[in-house]
C-alpha positions as CSV (number, residue, x, y, z in Angstrom):
1,M,-0.1,0.0,-0.5
2,V,2.7,2.7,1.0
3,G,4.7,1.7,-2.1
4,G,1.5,2.0,-4.2
5,F,0.4,5.1,-3.0
6,S,3.9,6.3,-3.5
7,K,4.0,5.3,-7.2
8,F,0.8,7.0,-8.1
9,K,2.3,10.1,-5.8
10,D,-0.4,10.0,-3.6
11,Y,1.9,11.7,-0.9
12,I,-0.9,12.2,1.9
13,N,-2.4,8.4,1.9
14,C,1.1,7.1,1.7
15,F,2.2,8.7,4.6
16,R,-1.1,7.9,6.1
17,I,-0.6,4.2,5.2
18,F,2.8,4.4,7.0
19,R,1.7,5.7,10.2
20,E,-1.0,3.1,10.2
21,L,1.9,0.6,9.8
22,I,4.3,2.3,12.7
23,R,1.3,2.3,15.3
24,A,0.4,-0.9,14.5
25,G,4.0,-1.9,15.9
26,V,5.1,-3.8,12.4
27,R,8.7,-3.5,12.2
28,V,9.7,-1.8,8.9
29,D,12.0,-3.4,6.4
30,N,14.2,-2.4,3.7
31,Y,11.2,-2.8,1.2
32,T,9.3,0.0,2.7
33,L,11.6,2.1,4.3
34,P,12.5,3.3,0.6
35,F,9.4,4.0,-0.5
36,V,9.1,6.4,2.2
37,L,12.3,8.1,2.1
38,R,11.6,8.8,-1.8
39,V,8.0,10.5,-1.1
40,C,10.0,12.4,1.6
41,R,12.7,13.5,-1.1
42,D,9.3,14.0,-3.9
43,T,7.8,16.3,-1.4
44,L,11.3,18.1,0.4
45,D,10.0,16.9,3.5
46,L,13.0,16.8,5.4
47,R,10.9,16.8,8.9
48,M,9.5,13.5,7.9
49,G,12.8,12.2,6.1
50,R,15.0,12.5,9.5
51,M,12.2,10.7,11.3
52,S,12.5,8.2,8.5
53,H,16.2,7.7,8.5
54,G,15.8,7.3,12.5
55,L,13.9,4.2,11.7
56,V,16.4,2.9,9.4
57,C,19.0,2.9,12.8
58,K,16.3,2.0,15.1
59,N,15.3,-1.4,13.0
60,G,18.6,-2.5,12.6
61,L,19.1,-1.1,8.8
62,D,21.9,1.3,8.9
63,L,24.2,-0.8,7.0
64,D,21.6,-1.8,3.9
65,C,23.1,-0.2,0.9
66,F,19.5,0.1,-0.6
67,V,18.1,1.8,2.1
68,L,20.8,4.2,2.8
69,A,21.1,4.9,-0.6
70,A,17.4,6.0,-0.6
71,A,18.5,8.4,2.3
72,V,21.6,9.8,0.9
73,D,19.3,10.5,-2.4
74,M,16.7,12.2,0.0
75,Y,19.2,14.8,1.9
76,A,20.4,15.4,-1.2
77,K,17.5,16.6,-2.6
78,C,16.2,18.2,0.2
79,G,19.2,20.3,0.7
80,A,21.1,18.8,3.8
81,I,23.7,18.2,1.7
82,E,26.2,17.5,5.1
83,D,23.7,14.5,6.4
84,S,23.6,13.0,2.9
85,R,27.3,13.2,2.6
86,K,27.6,11.7,6.3
87,V,24.9,9.0,5.4
88,F,27.4,8.1,2.3
89,D,30.6,8.2,3.8
90,D,29.2,5.7,6.6
91,M,28.0,3.0,4.0
92,P,29.7,0.0,3.5
93,K,29.7,-0.3,0.1
94,R,28.7,2.5,-2.8
95,D,27.2,1.7,-6.1
96,L,27.3,3.9,-9.2
97,V,23.7,5.4,-8.5
98,T,24.6,6.3,-5.0
99,W,27.6,7.9,-6.3
100,T,26.1,9.5,-9.1
101,V,23.3,11.2,-6.6
102,M,25.8,12.7,-4.2
103,I,28.1,14.3,-7.3
104,Y,25.2,15.6,-8.3
105,A,24.2,17.1,-5.0
106,F,27.2,19.0,-4.4
107,A,27.3,20.0,-8.0
108,D,23.7,21.5,-7.7
109,S,24.5,22.9,-4.4
110,G,27.0,25.3,-5.4
111,N,29.8,23.2,-4.5
112,P,31.3,21.7,-8.1
113,N,34.8,21.7,-7.0
114,E,34.0,19.2,-4.3
115,A,31.9,17.2,-6.9
116,L,34.7,16.7,-9.1
117,L,37.0,15.6,-6.3
118,L,34.1,12.9,-5.7
119,Y,34.0,11.6,-9.2
120,D,38.1,11.2,-9.0
121,S,37.2,8.8,-5.8
122,M,34.7,7.1,-7.5
123,M,36.9,6.2,-10.7
124,N,39.7,5.7,-8.2
125,S,37.6,3.3,-6.2
126,G,37.0,1.1,-9.8
127,I,33.3,2.2,-10.0
128,V,33.1,2.5,-14.0
129,P,30.3,5.5,-14.9
130,D,27.7,4.8,-17.3
131,K,26.0,7.2,-19.6
132,V,23.9,8.7,-16.8
133,A,26.8,9.1,-14.6
134,M,28.6,11.3,-16.8
135,V,25.9,13.6,-17.8
136,T,25.7,14.3,-14.2
137,V,29.6,14.8,-14.3
138,V,29.5,17.1,-17.9
139,Y,27.0,19.1,-15.3
140,T,29.3,19.4,-12.8
141,C,32.1,20.6,-15.6
142,A,29.9,23.1,-16.8
143,K,29.1,24.6,-13.3
144,L,33.2,24.7,-12.3
145,G,33.8,26.3,-15.6
146,S,36.6,24.0,-15.7
147,M,38.2,23.6,-19.1
148,H,41.2,20.8,-18.3
149,K,38.4,18.9,-16.8
150,A,35.9,19.1,-19.6
151,S,38.2,17.8,-21.7
152,V,39.4,15.1,-19.8
153,V,35.6,14.0,-19.2
154,H,35.2,14.4,-23.0
155,D,38.4,12.2,-23.8
156,Y,36.2,9.6,-21.3
157,I,33.2,9.5,-23.4
158,V,35.0,9.4,-26.5
159,G,37.1,6.7,-25.3
160,K,33.9,4.4,-24.0
161,K,32.3,5.4,-27.1
162,F,29.1,6.9,-25.5
163,S,26.9,8.2,-28.3
164,L,26.2,11.8,-28.4
165,D,22.4,11.2,-27.7
166,V,19.7,14.5,-27.1
167,V,20.7,14.2,-23.3
168,L,24.6,13.5,-23.2
169,G,25.2,15.9,-26.1
170,T,22.6,18.8,-25.0
171,A,24.9,18.9,-21.8
172,M,28.1,18.9,-23.2
173,I,27.1,21.6,-25.3
174,D,26.2,23.6,-21.8
175,M,29.7,22.3,-20.4
176,Y,31.8,23.9,-23.2
177,A,29.5,27.1,-23.5
178,K,30.4,27.7,-19.8
179,C,33.8,26.5,-19.8
180,G,34.3,29.2,-22.6
181,S,34.9,27.4,-25.5
182,V,31.8,28.3,-27.6
183,D,33.4,26.8,-30.7
184,T,33.8,23.2,-29.4
185,A,30.3,23.6,-28.2
186,R,29.1,24.4,-31.4
187,E,31.4,21.5,-33.1
188,I,29.2,19.0,-30.7
189,F,25.8,20.4,-31.8
190,E,26.8,19.6,-35.4
191,R,28.0,16.2,-34.9
192,M,24.6,15.5,-32.5
193,R,22.2,13.4,-34.9
194,V,19.1,14.1,-33.5
195,K,18.4,17.4,-31.7
196,N,15.1,18.1,-30.0
197,V,14.1,21.4,-29.0
198,V,16.4,21.4,-25.8
199,S,19.3,20.9,-28.0
200,W,18.7,23.9,-30.0
201,S,17.9,26.4,-27.0
202,A,21.0,25.0,-25.6
203,M,23.2,26.4,-28.7
204,I,21.4,29.4,-29.1
205,A,21.5,30.1,-25.2
206,A,25.6,29.0,-25.3
207,Y,25.9,32.1,-28.2
208,G,24.0,34.2,-25.7
209,Y,26.5,33.6,-22.7
210,H,29.4,34.7,-25.2
211,G,27.8,38.1,-27.0
212,C,27.4,36.6,-29.5
213,G,23.8,37.6,-30.4
214,R,23.5,37.5,-34.0
215,K,25.2,34.0,-34.1
216,A,22.2,33.0,-31.4
217,L,19.5,34.7,-33.9
218,E,20.8,33.0,-37.4
219,L,20.0,29.4,-35.8
220,F,16.5,30.1,-35.2
221,P,15.4,29.7,-38.4
222,M,17.6,26.8,-39.3
223,M,15.9,25.2,-36.0
224,L,12.2,25.9,-37.8
225,D,13.4,24.6,-41.2
226,S,14.9,21.4,-39.3
227,G,11.2,20.6,-38.0
228,V,11.6,21.6,-34.4
229,L,9.1,24.1,-33.1
230,P,10.3,26.5,-30.2
231,N,9.4,26.3,-26.5
232,K,9.2,28.8,-23.5
233,I,13.1,28.2,-22.8
234,T,14.3,28.8,-26.5
235,F,12.3,32.3,-26.3
236,V,14.5,32.9,-22.9
237,S,17.5,32.0,-24.9
238,L,16.6,34.2,-27.6
239,L,16.0,37.1,-25.5
240,Y,19.2,36.8,-23.4
241,A,21.1,36.7,-26.2
242,C,19.6,40.2,-27.6
243,S,19.7,41.5,-23.9
244,H,23.5,40.8,-24.0
245,A,24.2,41.8,-27.5
246,G,22.3,45.2,-27.4
247,L,19.8,43.9,-30.5
248,V,16.5,45.9,-28.8
249,D,14.4,45.8,-31.8
250,E,14.5,41.8,-32.3
251,G,14.3,41.2,-28.8
252,R,10.7,43.1,-29.4
253,Q,10.0,41.2,-32.4
254,F,10.6,37.6,-30.6
255,F,8.7,38.6,-27.7
256,S,5.4,40.0,-29.8
257,S,5.9,37.0,-31.9
258,M,5.6,34.5,-29.1
259,W,2.0,33.9,-28.5
260,R,1.2,35.6,-31.9
261,D,3.2,33.1,-34.1
262,F,3.8,30.0,-31.9
263,N,1.2,29.9,-28.7
264,V,3.9,30.4,-26.3
265,K,2.5,32.6,-23.8
266,P,5.1,34.8,-22.1
267,D,5.9,34.1,-18.4
268,V,8.0,36.3,-15.9
269,K,11.5,34.8,-17.0
270,H,10.9,36.3,-20.4
271,Y,9.3,39.8,-19.2
272,T,12.4,39.6,-16.8
273,C,14.9,39.2,-20.5
274,V,12.5,42.1,-21.9
275,V,13.3,44.2,-19.2
276,D,16.7,43.4,-18.7
277,L,17.1,44.0,-22.9
278,L,15.9,47.8,-22.3
279,G,17.5,48.6,-19.5
280,R,21.3,47.7,-20.7
281,A,20.1,50.0,-23.6
282,G,19.1,52.5,-21.7
283,K,15.3,52.4,-22.0
284,L,14.4,52.4,-18.3
285,D,11.1,54.3,-18.7
286,E,10.0,51.4,-21.3
287,A,11.3,49.0,-19.1
288,W,9.1,50.3,-16.1
289,E,6.0,50.7,-18.3
290,L,6.1,47.1,-19.5
291,I,6.1,46.2,-15.6
292,D,3.5,48.5,-14.6
293,R,1.3,46.4,-17.4
294,M,2.4,43.1,-17.3
295,T,-0.4,40.8,-15.9
296,V,1.9,37.7,-14.8
297,E,2.9,38.1,-11.0
298,K,6.2,39.8,-10.4
299,D,9.1,37.8,-9.0
300,E,12.8,39.1,-7.2
301,A,14.8,38.2,-10.6
302,L,11.9,40.7,-12.4
303,W,12.9,43.6,-10.2
304,G,16.7,42.6,-9.7
305,A,16.9,43.2,-13.6
306,L,15.5,46.4,-13.4
307,L,17.7,47.6,-10.3
308,G,20.6,46.4,-12.1
309,A,19.7,48.3,-14.9
310,C,19.6,51.7,-12.9
311,R,23.0,51.2,-11.3
312,V,24.4,51.0,-15.3
313,H,22.4,53.9,-15.8
314,S,22.3,55.9,-12.3
315,N,18.6,56.2,-12.2
316,I,18.2,56.8,-8.6
317,G,14.7,57.3,-8.3
318,L,13.7,54.3,-9.8
319,A,16.1,52.3,-8.2
320,E,14.5,52.8,-5.2
321,R,11.1,52.3,-6.0
322,A,12.7,48.3,-7.5
323,A,14.5,48.1,-4.3
324,E,11.5,48.8,-2.6
325,S,9.6,45.9,-4.2
326,L,13.0,43.7,-3.8
327,L,12.8,44.3,-0.2
328,Q,9.0,43.2,0.3
329,M,9.5,40.6,-1.3
330,R,13.4,39.1,0.2
331,P,13.7,41.2,3.6
332,N,16.9,39.4,4.0
333,N,18.8,39.2,1.1
334,S,22.0,41.1,1.5
335,G,22.2,41.3,-2.2
336,H,19.7,44.0,-2.8
337,F,20.9,46.3,0.2
338,V,24.5,45.8,-1.1
339,L,23.2,47.1,-5.0
340,L,21.1,49.8,-3.9
341,S,24.2,50.9,-1.9
342,N,26.4,50.9,-4.7
343,I,24.2,53.0,-6.5
344,Y,24.3,55.6,-3.7
345,A,27.8,55.4,-3.7
346,K,28.2,55.9,-7.2
347,A,26.3,59.2,-7.1
348,G,28.5,60.2,-4.2
349,R,25.4,59.8,-1.4
350,W,27.9,58.7,1.3
351,G,25.1,59.3,4.3
352,D,22.2,56.9,2.3
353,V,25.2,54.0,1.6
354,A,25.8,54.7,5.5
355,K,22.0,54.0,6.2
356,M,22.2,50.7,4.0
357,R,25.1,49.4,6.1
358,E,23.2,50.5,9.5
359,I,19.8,48.3,8.1
360,M,22.6,45.4,7.0
361,T,24.2,45.4,10.4
362,H,20.8,45.4,12.2
363,R,19.6,42.7,10.3
364,R,22.9,41.0,10.4
365,L,23.3,40.7,6.7
366,K,26.7,39.8,5.2
367,K,28.0,41.1,2.1
368,I,28.3,38.3,-0.9
369,P,32.3,38.3,-1.0
370,G,34.1,38.8,-4.5
371,W,35.9,35.6,-5.4
372,T,38.0,35.0,-8.9
373,W,39.1,31.4,-9.6
374,I,41.7,30.2,-12.5
375,E,42.7,26.6,-13.2
376,V,46.3,25.7,-13.4
377,D,47.6,22.4,-13.9
378,D,44.3,20.4,-12.9
379,K,44.5,22.6,-9.6
380,I,42.0,25.6,-8.6
381,H,43.3,28.5,-7.3
382,Q,41.0,31.5,-5.8
383,F,41.6,34.7,-4.7
384,S,39.7,38.1,-3.3
385,V,40.4,41.5,-3.0
386,G,43.7,42.7,-1.6
387,D,44.8,38.4,-0.9
388,N,47.9,37.4,0.2
389,S,47.0,34.1,1.2
390,H,48.4,32.1,-1.9
391,P,51.7,30.8,-1.8
392,H,53.0,32.8,-4.8
393,S,51.6,36.4,-3.5
394,K,54.7,38.0,-3.9
395,K,55.5,36.9,-7.5
396,I,51.8,37.7,-8.1
397,Y,52.0,41.4,-6.9
398,E,55.6,41.6,-8.6
399,M,53.9,40.9,-12.0
400,L,50.9,43.1,-11.5
401,R,53.3,46.1,-10.3
402,I,55.5,45.0,-13.9
403,L,52.2,44.8,-16.0
404,S,50.7,48.1,-14.4
405,K,53.6,50.1,-15.7
406,K,53.2,48.9,-18.9
407,L,49.4,49.8,-18.8
408,E,50.6,53.6,-17.8
409,I,52.5,53.8,-20.9
410,V,49.4,53.1,-23.1
411,G,47.3,55.3,-21.2
412,Y,45.8,53.2,-18.9
413,V,44.1,55.5,-16.0
414,P,42.7,53.4,-13.3
415,D,38.8,54.8,-12.8
416,T,38.3,55.1,-9.5
417,S,34.4,55.4,-9.5
418,F,34.4,51.9,-9.3
419,V,35.7,51.7,-5.9
420,L,32.5,52.1,-3.9
421,H,34.3,53.6,-0.5
422,D,33.9,57.0,0.6
423,V,38.1,57.1,1.1
424,D,40.9,59.4,-0.7
425,E,41.7,58.8,-4.4
426,E,45.1,57.3,-3.5
427,L,43.3,54.5,-1.6
428,K,41.0,53.9,-4.0
429,E,43.5,53.3,-6.9
430,E,45.3,51.0,-4.3
431,I,41.6,49.1,-3.4
432,L,41.6,48.6,-7.4
433,Y,45.0,47.4,-8.2
434,T,44.3,44.7,-5.8
435,H,41.1,43.7,-7.4
436,S,40.6,39.5,-7.4
437,E,40.5,39.4,-11.2
438,K,43.7,41.5,-11.5
439,L,45.5,38.9,-9.5
440,A,44.1,35.5,-11.1
441,I,45.3,37.2,-14.2
442,A,49.1,38.0,-12.7
443,F,49.1,34.6,-11.6
444,G,47.6,33.3,-15.1
445,H,50.6,34.9,-16.4
446,I,53.1,33.7,-14.5
447,C,51.8,30.1,-14.6
448,T,50.7,29.2,-18.0
449,P,52.4,29.3,-21.6
450,E,53.0,32.4,-23.5
451,G,50.3,32.4,-26.1
452,T,47.7,30.5,-24.5
453,P,44.4,31.8,-23.4
454,I,44.2,32.7,-19.6
455,R,40.8,32.0,-18.2
456,I,39.4,32.7,-15.2
457,T,35.9,32.8,-13.4
458,K,34.2,35.5,-11.1
459,N,31.1,34.7,-8.9
460,L,30.0,38.4,-9.3
461,R,30.0,40.9,-12.2
462,V,33.1,42.3,-13.2
463,C,33.9,46.0,-12.5
464,G,34.5,48.7,-15.4
465,D,38.2,49.1,-14.4
466,C,39.0,45.3,-14.6
467,H,37.0,45.2,-17.9
468,T,39.1,48.2,-19.3
469,F,42.4,46.5,-17.5
470,S,41.5,43.2,-19.4
471,K,41.0,44.8,-22.6
472,L,44.4,46.5,-22.9
473,L,46.2,43.8,-21.0
474,S,45.2,41.6,-24.1
475,T,47.1,43.6,-26.3
476,I,50.1,44.4,-24.5
477,L,50.8,40.1,-23.7
478,Q,49.7,39.1,-26.9
479,R,47.4,36.6,-25.3
480,E,43.3,36.1,-25.2
481,I,42.2,36.8,-21.3
482,V,38.7,34.9,-21.1
483,V,36.3,36.2,-18.1
484,R,33.1,34.4,-17.0
485,D,31.5,36.6,-14.3
486,A,28.1,35.8,-13.3
487,N,26.2,37.1,-16.2
488,R,28.3,36.4,-19.3
489,F,31.8,35.6,-20.9
490,H,34.0,38.4,-21.8
491,H,36.7,37.4,-24.6
492,F,39.3,40.3,-24.6
493,K,41.6,40.0,-27.6
494,E,43.6,42.4,-29.2
495,G,42.4,45.5,-27.2
496,A,38.5,44.8,-27.5
497,C,36.3,42.4,-25.7
498,S,33.3,40.3,-26.8
499,C,30.8,42.3,-25.2
500,G,31.4,45.3,-27.4
501,D,31.7,47.2,-23.8
502,Y,28.1,46.4,-23.7
503,W,27.3,44.5,-20.8
């Protein structure tokens, strides 16, 4: 009965029958508990999940791999990663499914580095991954943006002769796009014998990440000619590509044609893309009018897109209105306070900056720290602003000094408007000088072969000064610098950026 109700997703009756079973004094076994744990997973009921796990131990099933695998999966899907890992580590034997679940859990929770370490451990333990497991590993590489690991994983897939079906092929398109190689993503796409709407949408999105708006839009008629009709995800990808390439008219046309020509009703994600498109182009009044007349429920991402555009164009009045709506939705999200504080700081309204910081202190909210990663010799190196913790810090700062002098000769002047602190100009320049992006690039120049691309990843939006720094440096070093930030990719080459200074 428990299993039957769980299979038909009648979760209420499943729990009811399970409680009756316990009250009747029936001893639960390794057949019943996995069903209940899976229902806890599907309903994200962590409280019931913990209780069910307690019964696992109470009934002597804490060595049963089948039951423990269900517990690992339950904790992982409910977001209790530490509990999931503890159960996983205590298992006497782990099968491929359990390894795969644990790898995915770490990747999905924002710790892809740990996920890839688990993958290495799985391989070392003699477990041979199948195609399903490799899709999870490919997803993990995409999360981390690790080109070296992506190449290793790709070689394994080729070596095992796994076919590039829709699922694996699409995952690899996304992986290479997020690791910085949209050309390789396109090669994978072209090699796929069968492509569905998800595959086409992934390739369109890949061009969008890299600011190749025209190439993204060229794929759309090709998709229609192949007999594949667009869905909601396709239009999100198209609108995103238009937004990051400044294709305002094209974006308006796609938004209008969704419902009219393809019977795809716009949801809040589409509206968010259009608000972002208009906002980036400085058409803030039009963006506000769109928000005002939209009939779908507004969400945090929508208001966040408007607030971000207000920061770019220094529209304080509209920023405050957007922030008010955001703070009603998520009063304890520090990012919104920080963004509004930055807008005030850019305008020199230091009193309002102080108020924002006071509110954050009162609510015990902390600013998300900025980090930049670079992969060298299959190892991830992480930097923060003013970082001195790296073993090669002395060499890094010496290299930065050399590079800064070369940049000054070609006319680089630090843009202190991007230092959002009320300090004197000399200190502002010092803060800019030690931004995490610059430290990672200097380290990359020291430790990677001349002429090869320097690839870095940043968890926040790259600042304008670092953007200018990277453009000029790409000419001086005669190296491509690839930066993946929170929004998109920037390819700096011969003094220009792929974004066309539009990001």
